[in-house]
N, C-alpha and C positions, 0 to 999 in steps of 0.2 A: 354410437356406442363408445363408452370410455373404458380405459384400462386402469384399474386400481393398482398403483405400484406399491407392492409390499415386499417384493423379493429382489435380491440382487440379480438373479438370473434374468428376470423380466426386464430390469433396467438395462442390463448389458445387451439384451436382444434389441432394444430400441436405440442403442448407441449412447446411452446416457450414463453419468457417473453413478456408480453403485452406492447405495446407502449403507452406512456402517451401523453396527449394533450400538445400542445406547451405552453410554460410558458408565461404568460401575464406580461409585464413590470410593475413595481410598479408605479402607478400614482402619488404617493406622493414623488417619488425620486427627489432629487435635482441634476441636472447634474453639473459636475465640481468639482474642489478641489483636494487636495493631502492629503493622510493619511500616517501615520508613523506606521510601524510594526517593532517590535524588536525581535532579536534572540541572543542568546549567541554565537553560533557558526556561522562561515561563511558557505556559501552554497557550496557543493562539486561539483555539476554539474547542468546544466539546459538542458541537452540532454535528450529528452523523452525516448530514447532507453536505457538509463543508470540510470537516476534518480529514486530512489525507497525508499525515506525516508520521514518521517513525515514533515520535513522542506521544502523540495523542491517540494512535490507532487502538492500542490495547485498553486505554482508558475508556474510549467511547464504546468499545465492545463489551466492557463490563457494566456500562450504563444502559445499554439498549440491546434489543433482540430483533432478529428478522424472521421471516417465515422459515428459512433454512439456517443451518448452523454446522459446525464441524466438531468432530470428536476431539477433545482437548489434546494438544500436542501433535495433531496430524492435519492432513488436508482431506480427510474422509468425511463426506457429507453425512449429516444426520438431521432428523426433524428438529425444527425450532418452534416458533409460534404456531406453525402448521403441524398438527399431529399426524395428518396424512394428506395425500393429494392424488389426483387422477390426471391422466394425460389423454387427450383425444387420439383417435387412430392416425390422424394426419400429423400429429406431433405439434400442433399449433395452439392448442388450448389446454391450459393448466388450471385445474380447479383445486384450490387449497381449502382444506377443512381446518378451521382454527381451533385451538385449545380453549375450552370454556374456563371462565373464572380467572383469567390472567389480568392482573391489576397493574395500571401505571403507578408510578411513585406518588401521584397525587390522589390515589385511591379509586379512581374510576376504572371500570372494566373495559378492556380492549375489545373492539369489534372490527368487523370487516370494513366499515366506513373509515376506520383509522388507517387500514392498509392502503385503501384507495387514496386517501388524503396524502399519505406519506410518499406514495409513488408519484402522484401529481406534483407534489412539492419539489421532490428531487429533480424532476425533469422540467420544471418551469424555469425558463431562462432568468427570471428575476431572482432566483435563489442563488445563482452563480455557483452551482455545484460542479466541482471538478470531476464528479463521477456520473454526470448525466448521460454521457455517451455509452455507458454500460447497458442502459435500458433501451438502446436504439431498435432492438428487435420487437419491442412491444408495439402493437397496432396503435396508431395515433401519435407516435413519438415525433414524427416529422412535423406534424401540425403544432405540437407543443413547442418544438424547437424554433420554428419560425414565427411563433407568437400568434398564430391564427386560431389556436385553441387554448383553453385554460384547464382541460382535463383530458387524461388519456382515454381515448375511445375503447382501447383494448382491455381496460380494467373495469370489471362490473361486480357490484355487490349483489349476491344472490339472496343472502339473509345475513343476520348479524354475525354468524360464525362461518360464512362461506363466501369466498371471493374467487372470481374467475379472471384469468389473465390470458388474452389471446394475442399471439405473435403474428407479425406480418410475414415472417419467414421462419423456417426451422433454425434453431439456435442451439448448438452443442454445448454452449456455456451457460444456458439460462439458469439452471438450478444453482450453479456456483454464484451467479449474479445475485440471486435471492438470498445468499448468505453473506454478502458484503455489508459493511457498515452503512453504505449508502442506501441500502434497502431496509434499514431499521424503521420500525414502526413508532411513530411519535403522535401525541395528542394534539389536535388542532388548537384547542383552547389554551394549552401551555405555550405553543408557538406564538399565538396571537398576543397573549398576555405579556410575553417577553419583549414585544414591540421592537423586533429586529435584533434582539440580543439573546436569542435562544442558546447560542454557544456558550453563554455565561450562566444561563439558568436552565440547564437541560432537565428534561423529564422523560424517562423511558420506562421500560418494564424490566431492566437488567438486574443482575445480582447485587449491584450497589447503586446507591443514589448519592448525588453531590450534597455533602453536608455543610461544607465551608470552602470558600475560595478567597484568599487574601492575595490580591494581585502582587506578584513579585516575591511572594514568601512561600505560600503553600496552598495545596488543595487537599481536602480531606473527603474521602469516600466512606460512606457508612453502609453496613450490611442491610440489604433489603429483606426484612423479616417476612415479607409476604411473597418471596420469590417463588415462581411456579416450579422450578426444578427442585426436587426434594433433596435435602442434605447439604446443599451448597448455597452460598459460599461458606467457607470454613472461618474466615477471618471476620472479625467485628468491624474492622476499619483498616483503610490503607491511607497513609499520609504521604503526599508527594511534595517534597521540599525542593523549591526551585531557587535559582541563583547560586547553586553549589558547583564550584570548580571540580572537574572529574578527579583531579589529584587529591583535593581535600576530601572528597566523597570516599575515595579509596582509604585514606587514613582513618576516616570515621568508621568505615566498615571494619577495619582492623581493630578499632577500639570498641566495637560492639554497639555503635550508635546508628548504623545504617544497615539495612537488610539487603537491598539491591541497588547498586549504582547504575541508574538508568542509562547513562551515557557509555557504559561499558568500561573496560580496563583501559586507562590512559596508555597510548602507545609508548610513551616515554618510560612507563613502569611495567610494560609487558614482560620483558626479559627477567626483571627482578621478581615479579609475581610468579612466573612459571618456574623459576629457579628455587623457590622456597616451597618445600613440600606441603607445609601447613596451608599456605595460601593457594597453591596449585590444586589442593584437594577441594577447594571451594569454586574452582573454575569449571564451567560447563561449555563444551564446544558443540556446535551444531552446524550442519550444512544449511545452505539457504539458496533460493533461486533469486540471486541478486546480480545486478550489474551496476558498477559505478561508471559514470560517464561525464563528458563535457558537452553541454549543449551549445550550439552555434545558431543564433537567431537568424533564420534565413530571410527575414523581412527587413533586416538592417544592413546597409552597406558597411563593409565589403562582403559580409557573409551571405549576401544574396547571390554571390558568384560561387558556383559549385567547385571551380578550380581552387579558390581560396580555402574552402572547407576541406578539400582533399589534401591541400598542402599542410593545413593545421594537423590533420590526422597523421601525416608522415613525420611531423616535427616532435611528437610526443614520445618520450622514452618511458614506456609502460613498465619495463623491468625495474627501473630506478624507483618508480612510484611505489611498486609493490614492496621494495626494500624499506621504504619509509614506514610501512605498516608491519614491519617485522616478518615479511613473507607470508602474511595471513591471507593471501589471495593468489590467483593466477591471472596473467595478462588476458584481456578480453579482445576478441576479434570482431564481434558482432553484438547487436543488442541482446539476443537470447543468451543465457548462461548455458554451459555445456550439458548440464543434466536436464534441461528443459526439452520436451518433445518439440520437434521442428527445428532444432539446432542444426546448422549446416556443417556437417563433418568435413574436415579437409580444407575449409576456407581459412586462408592465412590472414586475411584482412590487409590493411595498409602497412607496408614495411616502415620501420623506423629508419628514415633516410633524410637527414636535415639538408643535405646538399640538393637532393632531388626536389625537396619541398621548396627550397629557396628558389630554384630555377623555375618551378611551377608558378610560384608567386610572382616572379618577374614576368613570366609569359602572360599572366592574368592582369598585368598592368600595374603591379606594385613592386617595382625593383628595389625601392627603398623601404618596403614594408609599410606598416601603418600603426596607429595607436588605437587601443580599445580598452574595455573594462572587463574584468573577470570577477564575478561575484562568488563568494564562498562563505559557508557557515563558519562561525568563529570558534568552534570547538576543535581542539587538537584531535587528530593530526591534519585536519582539513586545511588550515592556513599554511602549513608546511608543504602539503601537496600542491596548493596553489602557487607557492613559491617555486616549486620544481617545474610546474607547467609554465610559469612566467619565464623562467631561465630557458626552457626549451624553445619557447616562442621567440625569445630575444635572439636565439641563434640563427633564426631565419628572418630577422628584421622587424618582428612584431613586438611593439611595446604594450604589454598588458598591465594596466593599473589594477591592483588588487583591492577590492571592496570587501572587507572581512566584517560580516554582519551577523546578528542573531538569526537563528533559523527562520522565524516568522517573516523577517524583513527580506531574506533571500527569496522565500516562497512567494511573497507579495510581488517582488520585482519580476520574478519568472511568470507569475500569473497575469501580470499586467503587460507583459511583452516588452518591458523596458530594459532588460538586461541583454547585452550583446553575447556574453559568454557566462555560463554558470558551471562551476564544479559541483557535482551533485552529492558529494560526500556528506554523510549525516542525514541525507534526504534521498539517497540513491534508491533506485527502484528494486523492490523486493516483490515477487509475485504475490498477488492477492489470492490466486489459486493456480494450480499447476497446469496452465494451458498457454500455448504461445500467443493467443489472442490478447492476453492480459498485458503483454509488453508492447502492444501496438495501439489499441483504441485510445486510452487516456493520455499516452505520452508521445505518440508519433502520428496518430490519426487526426482527421479533421475535427472530430468531436471534441478533442482536447484543446483546440485553438479557440478558447473563449476566455473572457475575463475571469480570472481565478483558476484557470485550467492548469494542468501539469504538463502540457505540450510546450515546454519553454523554448524549444527551437522554432515554434510557430510553423512547423513543417506540415503542409496539407497537400496531398496529391489525391484528388478524387478517384483516379484510376486504381491507386493502391487500396483505397477504401473499398472499392468494388471487389477487388481481389480478396481482401480480408473477409468481406461479407460472404463471398462465395465459398471460402474455406470453412467458415462457421456454419454454413447451411448444410454441411455434410454431417449427418448423424448416423449413418449406417456404419457399424463397426467393421464391416468388410472393406470399407473405403477409407479407413483411418490413415493408411499410408499415403493415399492421395491427398488427404486433408493436410497432413504434415508437409508434404511436398509443396503444396500451395503456400503454406506459411513460410517455408524456406525461400520460395521465390519472392515473397513480399519483403523479407528482411534483406535478401541480397540486393533488391532494388533500393531499399533504404541506404544500404552501404555505398552504392554507386552515387547516390545524391549527398551522402555524408553530412546529414544535419547534426550528427553526434560524432564525438570521439569516444568509442567504448574504451575504458581504461582497464578495469579489472573486475573479476568475480571473487567476491570475498566470503570467507568463512566467519561465522559468528562466534564470539567468546563473550561470556558474561560471568558474573560472580554472584554468589549468594552468601549470606552470613551462615555460621554454623547452626543457628537455630531454625533455619528455614527447612521445611519439609515439602514433599511432593516429587513426583518423577522428574528426572532431568529434562525431559522434552517439554515440560511446562514452562521452563525458563528460556528455552529457544524455540517457542511455539511458532510454527510457520504462519499462523493466522493471527493469533493474538500477540502481535509483535510489540515489545520484546517478551512480555511475560503474561501468562494467563492467570490473572489475579483471582479468578473465580474458583480455582482449584488448588492453589498453593496454600500452605498453612505454616504456622509457627509452632515449634515444639516446646517452647517454654515462655 
């Protein structure tokens, strides 16, 4: 017997996230128009199985859809390409009923075969997806991961509009996983026609399609006139201009030439902007589940020595770094941000103590320190933060050579495991969904230690993976305190091993031009980071 999940009460009874009501289109929205968004760096990819950075996340979300989705501006689940679903009594089998008549951008109707193909593709090691580990609870994932299978045994096509997904264990996060970009449904023929370059020739079912991409200059998204959600998007087009310095982008916004500066308010201009009532009126502030951190590659000497990693933690002056970004953050003590369930209250982290750090380094066999490389994204304030880190490390004898590179190059080095240290600023972790597991699997778990993965510290402890799996197997709401306690234990073990230096938890500030409409939360959307382009609009 299966339970049809149609009510919030029933979902809560099963320990699952409650489904929100459908979003009501904004009656004040003005259809039409084109907006301009700027970025300093070009986009690395628009492939939903690959893209995983601040810049391309909301772009990909506007090009593709998954079985599940979120209410705009929130982390509340709602139906996506699946108009309904059922869960078996044991909580292991999800049967999704697809919406009929949904068209890909190439005009073909989406079917359950496309769902299976997409899940097989994202979990195939040849795809090099940094999000593959999210799907580890699906039956057959291990066989896919080790190369002994080419298809997930747990994903079954029932008929053209019905797909069944069986898990190998209960997973409290599974519905959220089905709303991630990585779970987006793609057409096999378009992927194959792209011949390895689907990231430059994306085809999805989303509110927009890629109309033009001039490398190093601009990307243009055009409205999907056949989009399955009625009434959206409001905009006819979105133009992303790349190669724009953030300070120049701000000036262009002030001159009415730019609608959203994608890289945010330049730190050097923050005080000036907030001190001008006219400009401050266009600023939107939002909270975020974010941690900025330094990764220490545990597979590269001397960071394979836990004492060295602990010494680095004690050498960093986090308060000074927070001042560099105008106080728009609080110092971090652990991977989880304070507002995330599972955060360990009262844990002070490593103290800022350069003398103790220097002594620890000497005891570890490095009385004269050592030389290493620190990778950093080249957009302000990140190079300045890297310089502060460099100065702190020099005080204990470590010479850190700064490599200031474009975002894509830093991500590439991290994914390849060739970077000894990375300051994550501009790429720092923001929760994909509000659950502590999301700060572990892709960035601290063994599943993230793959080519192209986001576990840049290459930290892999199978025993911690087992603890994480045990935590996520708890779906009974009466046991949620126990689940969060288990997650706290995981992160406290991580901090003992010190593969990271957690530095700060940051607030988000963005701007929009006076002609932009839509609720504030759409511009600090916790899921469509940084902007939900499907629901914003221009008033003139």
